[in-house]
C-alpha positions in Angstrom: 163.3 76.0 9.6 165.8 75.5 12.4 167.7 72.4 13.3 165.7 71.5 16.4 162.1 70.3 17.0 160.2 71.1 20.1 159.1 68.0 22.1 157.6 66.9 25.4 159.8 67.8 28.4 161.7 70.6 26.5 163.7 71.1 23.3 165.4 68.1 21.7 169.2 68.2 21.4 170.6 69.9 18.3 172.1 67.9 15.5 175.8 67.2 16.1 175.4 66.9 19.9 177.9 64.6 21.6 177.1 60.9 21.6 177.0 60.9 25.4 173.6 62.8 25.3 171.9 59.7 23.9 172.6 57.7 27.0 173.3 60.4 29.5 169.9 62.1 29.2 167.8 58.9 30.0 170.0 58.2 33.0 169.6 61.7 34.3 165.8 61.5 34.0 165.8 58.1 35.8 168.0 59.6 38.6 165.6 62.5 39.1 162.6 60.2 39.2 164.3 58.0 41.8 165.1 61.0 43.9 161.4 62.2 44.2 160.5 59.8 47.1 163.6 60.9 49.0 162.8 64.6 48.5 159.2 64.1 49.7 160.4 62.2 52.8 163.0 64.9 53.6 160.3 67.6 53.1 157.8 65.9 55.4 160.5 65.3 58.0 161.4 69.0 58.0 157.8 70.0 58.4 157.2 67.5 61.1 160.3 68.3 63.1 160.2 72.1 62.7 158.2 72.7 65.9 160.9 71.8 68.4 163.6 69.9 66.7 162.1 66.4 67.1 160.0 64.4 64.7 156.6 65.0 66.3 154.6 63.0 63.8 156.4 59.7 64.4 153.7 58.0 66.6 150.7 56.8 64.5 148.5 56.1 67.5 146.4 59.2 68.3 146.4 58.2 72.0 150.2 58.0 72.2 152.4 60.7 73.6 154.1 62.8 70.9 151.4 62.1 68.3 150.5 65.1 66.1 148.6 65.7 62.9 147.7 68.6 60.7 144.1 69.7 61.3 141.6 69.1 58.5 139.2 72.1 58.0 135.6 71.7 59.2 133.7 70.5 56.1 131.4 73.3 54.8 129.1 73.5 51.8 127.7 76.7 50.3 124.3 75.8 48.9 123.0 78.4 46.4 119.3 78.3 45.3 118.8 80.2 42.1 116.7 80.2 38.9 118.5 82.1 36.1 119.5 85.5 37.4 117.1 85.3 40.4 118.9 84.3 43.6 116.5 82.9 46.2 118.6 81.5 49.0 122.1 81.2 50.3 122.7 78.4 52.9 125.9 77.4 54.6 126.1 73.8 55.8 128.8 72.9 58.3 129.7 69.4 59.7 131.0 70.7 63.1 131.6 67.1 64.2 130.5 64.8 61.3 127.7 62.4 62.2 127.4 64.0 65.7 126.9 67.7 65.4 126.4 70.1 62.5 124.9 73.4 61.6 122.8 75.2 58.9 123.2 78.9 58.6 120.7 80.9 56.4 121.8 84.1 54.8 119.4 86.5 53.0 120.2 87.3 49.4 119.7 91.0 50.3 122.7 90.9 52.6 125.1 93.8 51.9 128.8 93.3 51.0 131.5 95.7 49.8 130.6 94.8 46.2 126.8 95.2 46.7 124.2 92.7 47.8 124.7 89.0 47.4 121.9 89.0 44.8 123.9 91.6 42.8 127.0 89.5 43.1 125.2 86.5 41.8 124.1 88.4 38.7 127.6 89.7 38.1 129.8 86.7 38.9 127.5 83.7 39.6 128.6 81.2 42.2 132.1 82.6 42.4 130.8 86.0 43.4 128.5 84.6 46.0 131.3 82.5 47.5 133.5 85.6 47.7 130.7 87.5 49.4 130.3 84.8 52.0 134.0 84.7 52.6 133.9 88.5 53.2 130.9 88.3 55.5 132.0 85.3 57.6 135.8 85.4 57.2 135.5 81.7 56.2 135.8 80.4 52.7 133.4 77.5 51.9 135.0 74.2 51.2 132.4 73.3 48.5 129.8 75.2 46.5 126.7 73.8 44.9 124.0 75.5 42.9 120.5 74.1 42.8 117.3 75.3 41.0 113.7 74.4 41.6 114.1 71.2 39.6 117.2 70.2 41.6 115.3 70.7 44.8 112.5 68.5 43.6 115.0 65.7 42.9 116.8 66.1 46.2 113.7 65.6 48.3 111.8 63.1 46.1 112.7 60.0 48.2 110.9 61.4 51.3 108.1 63.6 49.9 105.8 65.1 51.1 107.9 67.1 53.5 105.9 67.7 56.6 106.7 70.6 59.1 105.2 73.3 61.1 105.6 76.9 59.9 104.9 80.0 61.9 104.8 82.2 58.8 102.4 81.7 55.9 103.4 82.3 52.3 101.1 84.8 50.6 100.9 85.4 46.8 101.2 88.7 45.0 97.4 89.2 45.0 97.1 88.4 48.7 96.1 84.8 48.2 97.4 82.3 50.7 99.7 79.9 48.8 100.8 78.0 52.0 99.3 78.7 55.3 100.9 78.8 58.8 100.7 75.6 60.8 101.1 72.2 59.3 102.6 72.2 55.8 103.0 69.2 53.5 105.2 70.0 50.6 105.2 67.9 47.4 108.7 67.6 45.9 107.7 70.0 43.0 106.6 72.6 45.5 109.8 72.8 47.6 111.8 75.1 45.2 108.9 77.6 44.8 108.2 77.5 48.5 111.8 78.4 49.4 111.9 81.0 46.7 108.6 82.6 47.6 108.2 86.0 49.3 105.0 87.4 50.7 104.3 91.1 49.7 106.4 93.4 51.9 107.8 90.5 53.9 111.1 90.9 55.8 114.0 88.8 54.6 114.2 87.2 58.0 110.5 86.3 58.1 111.0 84.6 54.8 114.0 82.6 56.2 111.9 81.3 59.1 110.1 79.2 56.5 113.5 77.9 55.4 114.3 76.8 59.0 111.0 75.0 59.3 111.4 73.2 56.0 115.0 72.1 56.7 114.0 70.8 60.1 111.3 68.7 58.6 113.3 67.5 55.7 116.4 66.5 57.8 114.1 64.7 60.2 112.5 62.6 57.4 116.0 61.9 55.9 117.1 60.6 59.3 114.1 58.4 59.7 114.2 57.0 56.2 115.7 53.6 55.3 115.9 54.4 51.6 119.4 53.7 50.3 119.1 56.7 47.9 117.4 59.0 50.4 119.2 62.0 48.9 120.0 61.3 45.2 123.5 62.0 43.9 126.9 61.6 45.4 127.4 60.5 49.0 131.0 61.8 49.4 130.3 65.5 48.6 127.6 68.1 48.0 124.1 67.9 49.5 124.2 64.1 49.4 127.0 64.0 51.8 126.1 67.0 54.0 122.3 66.2 54.2 123.0 62.6 55.3 125.6 63.7 57.9 123.4 66.5 59.3 120.4 64.1 59.5 122.4 61.6 61.6 123.3 64.0 64.4 122.3 67.1 66.3 121.7 70.2 64.0 121.9 73.8 65.1 120.0 76.1 62.7 120.1 79.9 62.6 120.0 82.9 60.4 122.9 85.3 60.1 122.8 88.1 62.7 121.9 91.4 61.3 119.1 93.9 60.6 117.2 95.3 57.7 117.6 99.0 56.8 114.9 101.3 55.3 115.8 100.2 51.8 115.3 96.5 52.5 119.1 95.7 52.6 120.4 93.4 55.3 123.3 94.7 57.2 125.2 92.2 59.5 126.8 92.7 62.8 130.4 91.6 62.2 131.4 91.0 65.8 128.3 88.9 66.6 128.5 87.1 63.3 132.1 86.2 64.1 131.1 84.6 67.3 128.2 82.8 65.6 130.5 81.4 62.9 133.3 80.3 65.3 130.7 78.3 67.3 129.7 76.2 64.3 133.0 76.0 62.4 135.9 75.3 64.8 138.5 74.7 62.1 137.7 77.1 59.3 139.4 77.8 56.0 140.2 81.4 56.8 139.4 83.9 54.1 142.0 86.2 55.6 145.0 83.8 55.6 147.9 85.0 57.6 145.9 87.5 59.7 145.7 85.1 62.7 148.5 83.2 64.5 148.9 79.5 63.8 148.0 77.5 66.9 149.4 74.1 67.8 147.2 72.4 70.4 148.6 69.6 72.6 146.9 67.3 75.1 149.1 67.1 78.2 146.9 64.8 80.3 146.0 61.9 78.0 142.2 62.2 78.1 141.5 62.5 74.3 138.0 63.8 74.9 139.4 67.0 76.4 141.2 67.8 73.1 137.9 68.5 71.4 136.7 70.6 74.3 139.8 72.7 74.3 139.7 73.1 70.6 136.1 74.4 70.8 137.0 76.9 73.5 140.0 78.2 71.5 138.0 78.4 68.3 135.4 80.5 70.1 138.2 82.9 71.0 139.2 83.1 67.3 142.2 80.7 67.3 143.3 79.3 64.0 144.3 75.7 65.0 146.6 74.2 62.4 148.1 71.2 64.3 146.6 69.0 67.0 148.0 66.2 69.1 149.6 65.1 72.4 152.5 66.4 74.4 155.7 64.4 74.3 154.8 63.2 77.8 151.5 63.2 79.7 151.2 64.3 83.3 151.1 68.0 82.8 149.6 69.8 85.9 149.5 73.3 84.5 148.2 74.6 81.2 150.8 76.5 79.2 150.1 78.9 76.3 153.5 79.6 74.7 153.9 82.3 72.1 157.0 82.0 69.9 157.0 85.7 68.8 156.5 88.7 71.1 153.9 90.0 68.5 151.5 87.2 69.5 151.6 87.8 73.2 148.1 89.4 73.3 146.7 86.4 71.4 148.3 84.1 73.9 146.7 86.0 76.8 143.3 85.8 75.0 143.6 82.0 74.5 144.6 81.5 78.1 141.6 83.4 79.2 139.4 81.3 76.9 140.6 78.1 78.6 140.1 79.7 82.0 143.4 78.6 83.4 147.1 78.3 82.9 149.8 80.8 82.1 150.9 82.6 78.9 154.7 82.7 78.5 157.3 83.6 75.8 159.1 80.6 74.4 161.6 81.0 71.6 161.4 78.4 68.8 163.2 79.7 65.8 161.9 77.1 63.3 158.5 76.7 64.8 155.7 75.5 62.5 153.2 77.4 64.7 153.1 80.8 66.3 151.5 79.7 69.6 151.6 76.3 71.3 148.9 75.5 73.7 149.5 72.5 76.0 146.6 72.0 78.4 147.1 70.2 81.8 145.2 68.8 84.7 144.1 72.2 85.8 142.0 72.5 82.6 140.5 69.1 83.3 139.7 70.0 86.9 138.1 73.3 85.8 135.7 71.3 83.6 134.8 68.8 86.2 134.8 71.1 89.2 137.4 68.9 90.9 140.6 70.1 92.5 
């Protein structure tokens, strides 16, 4: 055996160490602990001031000149419906503007990715494989992932059953029998999972998803109308409990992923159109290809806070990755400025200027910038929206 014993925080001092170690080591630890708040403060000050040499985060009032904050990603939930190795549904929920606007995007399990269909990825790697497939297809990584089976669906809708909705497409059994007809459908809680998992013989994946759209429309409407405190069982700050309530409280845009079905029954998406589709519903994504897009800092130069959301949506549609948002150091800007801080981002700046429909794209050196492009919109952007001026 040696003359030292391992312990928490590293090896203990060897026998015969100088007596100063007994009091010097505790004092050193206390000194390091006391320095932590100072180091955190210094680090935050460096981040906050790196954009232009001033502490841009000092104001705490979002309406004040100079206020800035890091952008929180748009909340997203990847909901996976499966029983054992059978994947039935992949649905992406997005709270575009929580409580005001949201979206539900339906993706067929037969959708092709570089690693095979999403169904195959489920068998190989379960929820992690499906999440990776969605990140590849949408260039957006879901913030949360939740897996439900038929039993889970029954529990989720139990407070508002039966779920009533109009379906344009019937669900036919393997022998040609009609399990659920077209027209008015009333689903008991126990029937929801099998209904969403069902496929009529020879049915297109997109025809099957039309039943999903009809069901979700009916369910969210009944959730919104219900006064039950536990209208969606489970947690209210995450998962379906959070997203279902928020979607039911606002306007919901529902769609299927854009693509087509080849002769083998595999769904092949249109990347360009899917990109536009996703940017419309997820203005602040968690990018799956981090570093591929310039970091954009968006500043309000006129003081009308409602315009910030509008500008952000227009930039998002153009593919901007907005990482900071706030107000210019002073209001009263007449002209919108899109400043790129590296010549390599000039083309992006031009595209963002075009997306806003006004202003100028210019080079502006900021050696320690925390963003690659700074967009400051002025009165010309406001006039463009209102038709004045």
